[in-house]
C-alpha positions as CSV (number, residue, x, y, z in Angstrom):
1,M,101.2,86.0,104.9
2,G,100.6,82.7,106.5
3,N,97.2,81.9,107.9
4,A,98.5,81.5,111.5
5,M,100.4,84.7,111.4
6,T,97.3,86.5,110.0
7,K,95.2,85.2,112.8
8,A,97.8,86.3,115.3
9,L,97.9,89.8,113.9
10,L,94.1,90.0,113.9
11,A,94.1,88.8,117.5
12,A,96.4,91.7,118.5
13,L,94.0,94.2,116.8
14,V,90.9,92.7,118.4
15,A,92.5,92.8,121.8
16,Q,93.5,96.4,121.3
17,H,89.9,97.3,120.3
18,Q,88.3,95.3,123.1
19,I,90.3,97.1,125.8
20,L,89.9,100.8,124.8
21,G,86.9,100.8,122.5
22,G,88.8,100.9,119.2
23,Q,91.0,103.8,120.1
24,S,94.8,103.9,120.3
25,F,96.4,102.9,123.6
26,L,98.4,106.1,123.3
27,S,95.4,108.5,123.5
28,P,96.0,110.5,126.7
29,H,92.4,110.9,127.7
30,R,91.9,107.2,127.8
31,V,94.7,106.4,130.2
32,S,92.5,106.3,133.2
33,S,90.3,103.4,131.8
34,G,90.9,101.4,135.0
35,V,93.4,98.7,136.1
36,S,90.7,96.0,135.8
37,R,90.3,96.7,132.1
38,R,94.0,96.8,131.5
39,R,94.4,93.4,133.2
40,Q,92.2,91.9,130.5
41,L,95.1,92.3,128.0
42,P,97.3,89.2,128.7
43,S,94.4,86.7,128.9
44,T,92.4,88.2,126.0
45,L,95.4,88.4,123.7
46,R,96.8,85.0,124.8
47,D,93.4,83.3,124.3
48,L,93.0,84.7,120.8
49,I,96.5,84.0,119.6
50,E,96.6,80.4,121.1
51,S,93.2,79.6,119.6
52,S,94.6,80.5,116.1
53,D,97.2,77.8,116.4
54,S,99.9,80.4,115.7
55,N,103.4,79.2,115.7
56,N,104.9,82.6,115.6
57,E,107.4,82.5,118.4
58,R,108.2,86.2,118.2
59,V,104.6,87.1,119.0
60,A,104.5,84.6,121.9
61,V,107.7,86.0,123.4
62,Q,106.4,89.6,123.1
63,L,103.2,88.5,124.8
64,E,105.0,86.8,127.6
65,T,107.3,89.8,128.1
66,A,104.3,92.1,128.2
67,K,102.6,89.9,130.8
68,S,105.6,89.8,133.1
69,Q,106.1,93.6,132.8
70,F,102.5,94.1,133.6
71,D,102.7,91.9,136.7
72,D,105.6,94.0,138.0
73,E,103.6,97.2,137.8
74,D,102.0,98.7,140.9
75,P,98.3,99.1,139.9
76,Q,97.7,101.8,142.5
77,R,100.3,104.0,140.7
78,H,98.0,104.3,137.7
79,Q,94.7,105.1,139.3
80,Q,95.4,108.9,139.6
81,P,97.2,109.8,136.3
82,S,99.1,113.0,136.3
83,H,99.8,115.4,133.4
84,D,103.1,113.5,132.8
85,D,101.1,110.3,132.1
86,A,100.5,111.7,128.6
87,Q,104.2,111.0,127.9
88,H,104.8,107.5,126.6
89,H,107.4,106.5,129.2
90,N,104.7,106.8,132.0
91,Y,102.3,104.4,130.4
92,P,102.1,100.8,131.7
93,K,104.5,98.8,129.6
94,V,102.0,96.2,128.8
95,I,99.8,98.9,127.2
96,L,102.7,100.0,125.0
97,Q,103.5,96.4,124.1
98,A,99.9,95.7,123.0
99,D,99.7,99.0,121.2
100,K,102.9,98.0,119.3
101,L,101.4,94.7,118.3
102,G,98.2,96.3,117.3
103,R,99.8,98.9,115.1
104,S,102.1,96.3,113.5
105,A,99.1,94.1,112.7
106,H,97.1,97.0,111.3
107,A,100.0,98.0,109.0
108,Q,100.6,94.5,107.7
109,I,96.9,93.9,107.0
110,L,96.7,97.1,105.1
111,R,99.6,96.1,102.9
112,V,97.9,92.9,101.8
113,L,94.4,94.4,101.2
114,P,93.6,95.8,97.8
115,K,93.7,99.6,97.5
116,A,90.2,100.9,97.5
117,K,89.2,103.4,94.9
118,P,87.9,106.8,96.1
119,L,84.1,107.0,96.3
120,V,82.3,108.7,93.4
121,S,80.9,111.2,95.9
122,S,84.4,112.5,96.6
123,T,85.1,113.6,93.0
124,Q,84.9,117.2,91.9
125,E,82.5,116.2,89.1
126,W,80.0,114.8,91.7
127,K,80.3,117.9,93.9
128,R,79.7,120.2,90.9
129,L,76.6,118.2,89.9
130,Q,75.4,118.3,93.5
131,R,75.9,122.1,93.7
132,H,74.1,122.5,90.4
133,A,71.2,120.4,91.6
134,S,70.6,122.4,94.7
135,E,71.2,125.9,93.2
136,V,69.6,125.4,89.7
137,V,67.5,122.4,89.4
138,Q,65.7,122.4,92.7
139,P,64.3,125.9,92.4
140,S,63.1,125.2,88.9
141,H,59.8,123.8,87.7
142,L,59.3,121.4,84.8
143,R,56.5,123.5,83.3
144,D,58.9,126.3,82.8
145,M,61.6,124.1,81.5
146,I,59.5,122.6,78.7
147,Q,58.8,126.0,77.3
148,D,62.5,126.1,76.2
149,R,62.2,124.8,72.6
150,G,66.0,124.5,72.2
151,R,66.2,122.3,75.4
152,C,63.3,120.0,74.3
153,D,64.8,119.6,70.8
154,A,68.2,118.6,72.2
155,M,67.0,116.2,75.0
156,Y,66.3,113.0,73.0
157,A,68.0,110.0,71.7
158,E,67.2,107.7,68.8
159,H,68.5,104.2,68.0
160,D,67.3,101.3,65.9
161,G,63.8,102.7,65.5
162,V,63.4,103.6,69.2
163,Y,62.9,107.3,70.0
164,F,63.6,108.3,73.6
165,D,62.4,111.7,74.8
166,Y,63.8,112.7,78.2
167,S,63.0,116.4,78.0
168,R,60.2,115.8,80.6
169,Q,62.8,115.2,83.3
170,R,63.6,118.1,85.6
171,A,67.0,118.6,84.1
172,S,68.7,121.2,81.9
173,L,71.3,121.0,79.2
174,E,73.8,122.0,81.8
175,T,72.7,119.1,83.9
176,M,73.3,116.7,81.1
177,D,76.8,118.2,80.5
178,L,77.6,117.7,84.2
179,L,76.3,114.1,84.1
180,F,78.4,113.3,81.1
181,D,81.5,114.8,82.8
182,L,80.8,112.5,85.8
183,A,80.3,109.5,83.5
184,E,83.6,110.2,81.8
185,K,85.3,110.5,85.2
186,Q,84.0,107.2,86.3
187,E,84.9,105.5,83.0
188,L,81.3,104.5,82.4
189,T,81.8,103.7,78.7
190,Q,84.7,101.3,79.5
191,R,82.7,99.7,82.2
192,I,79.8,99.1,79.9
193,K,82.1,97.5,77.3
194,G,83.6,95.4,80.1
195,M,80.2,94.1,81.0
196,F,79.4,93.1,77.4
197,N,82.8,91.5,77.0
198,G,82.4,89.3,80.1
199,E,85.0,91.1,82.3
200,K,84.6,90.5,86.0
201,I,83.2,93.9,86.9
202,N,81.4,92.5,90.0
203,F,84.6,92.8,92.1
204,T,83.0,91.9,95.4
205,E,82.2,88.4,94.1
206,D,84.9,88.3,91.4
207,R,82.3,87.4,88.8
208,A,81.3,88.6,85.4
209,V,77.9,90.2,84.9
210,L,76.3,88.2,82.1
211,H,72.9,89.7,81.8
212,T,73.8,90.7,78.2
213,A,74.9,87.2,77.3
214,L,71.5,85.9,78.3
215,R,70.0,88.1,75.5
216,A,72.8,87.6,73.0
217,S,71.8,86.2,69.6
218,R,73.2,82.9,68.4
219,D,75.5,84.6,65.9
220,Q,77.4,86.1,68.9
221,I,78.7,82.8,70.0
222,G,82.4,83.0,70.4
223,T,82.5,86.6,71.4
224,V,82.2,86.4,75.2
225,F,84.5,84.2,77.2
226,V,84.7,83.9,81.0
227,D,87.4,81.7,82.6
228,G,87.8,80.0,79.2
229,L,84.1,79.2,78.7
230,D,82.0,80.5,75.9
231,A,79.2,82.2,77.8
232,V,76.9,82.8,74.8
233,A,77.3,79.2,73.7
234,E,76.4,77.9,77.1
235,V,73.3,80.2,77.2
236,H,72.1,78.8,73.9
237,D,72.8,75.2,74.9
238,V,70.3,75.8,77.8
239,L,67.8,77.6,75.5
240,D,67.9,74.6,73.1
241,Q,67.1,72.3,76.0
242,I,64.2,74.5,77.0
243,R,62.9,74.5,73.5
244,E,63.1,70.8,73.2
245,F,61.2,70.3,76.5
246,T,58.5,72.8,75.6
247,E,57.9,71.3,72.2
248,L,57.6,67.8,73.7
249,F,55.2,69.1,76.4
250,R,53.0,71.0,73.9
251,S,52.8,68.0,71.5
252,G,51.7,65.7,74.3
253,K,54.7,63.5,74.1
254,I,55.5,64.3,77.7
255,T,52.6,63.2,79.9
256,G,51.7,63.1,83.6
257,Y,51.9,60.0,85.8
258,T,48.4,58.9,84.6
259,G,49.7,58.9,81.0
260,K,47.4,61.7,80.1
261,R,48.4,64.9,78.4
262,M,49.2,67.8,80.7
263,R,47.3,71.1,80.0
264,N,48.0,73.3,83.0
265,I,51.3,74.5,84.4
266,V,52.1,76.2,87.7
267,S,55.2,78.2,87.3
268,V,57.1,79.3,90.4
269,G,59.5,82.0,89.7
270,I,62.5,82.9,91.8
271,G,64.6,86.1,91.8
């Protein structure tokens, strides 16, 4: 979609929302919003579209047609809407015209936007975990849970010499099963692998999350690439520069402006 056309479509949407507070023009209980507000449509929509440098002749013709139709309307006829005003043919034609533009713009914009994934809170796994938390976990006390030897023996993890005991958390074995179900539903394992592999999991900024590359050992050079660049190699290039500077500083080869050796450092951290 061209930039000018996009702006024109957005202008139609903005005009629609400005006039009737974000609701459809075809909502019956909003018909009596006042002639003075309806008269804002031609100027508001015209200003927005013209300011976008749009060359879309069809939109311009529709706008001009709507304006002329509105000018032909008798404003007094719409101040006391009847029951029949809920029917489309009794609406001011300019209202219908703008509503058509707004709906068309909305449909076209939705077609070009990426489809959003459903929120995790809408999944059945989340709801089961939420129900379990309120019905089982909340009424329970940790001092009673830790009396369960089978639970305590099961709630630990060990890797590479590190022993992690999480039995002192207010959770049961059923809680853990439900958490694992949720993690599987959200493809947590695949997402973790994606982070380690340099995939762009930060979709809002279209960037990789390279915290792990900052901690990767030198023998992992050549394993993580982002946009054709070896992330681990670049990290170690910088680390080598830091090492070179610190060794020169500590040895006294780097001096202050007086030529004397520096002994004190003020480090200002960010982030």
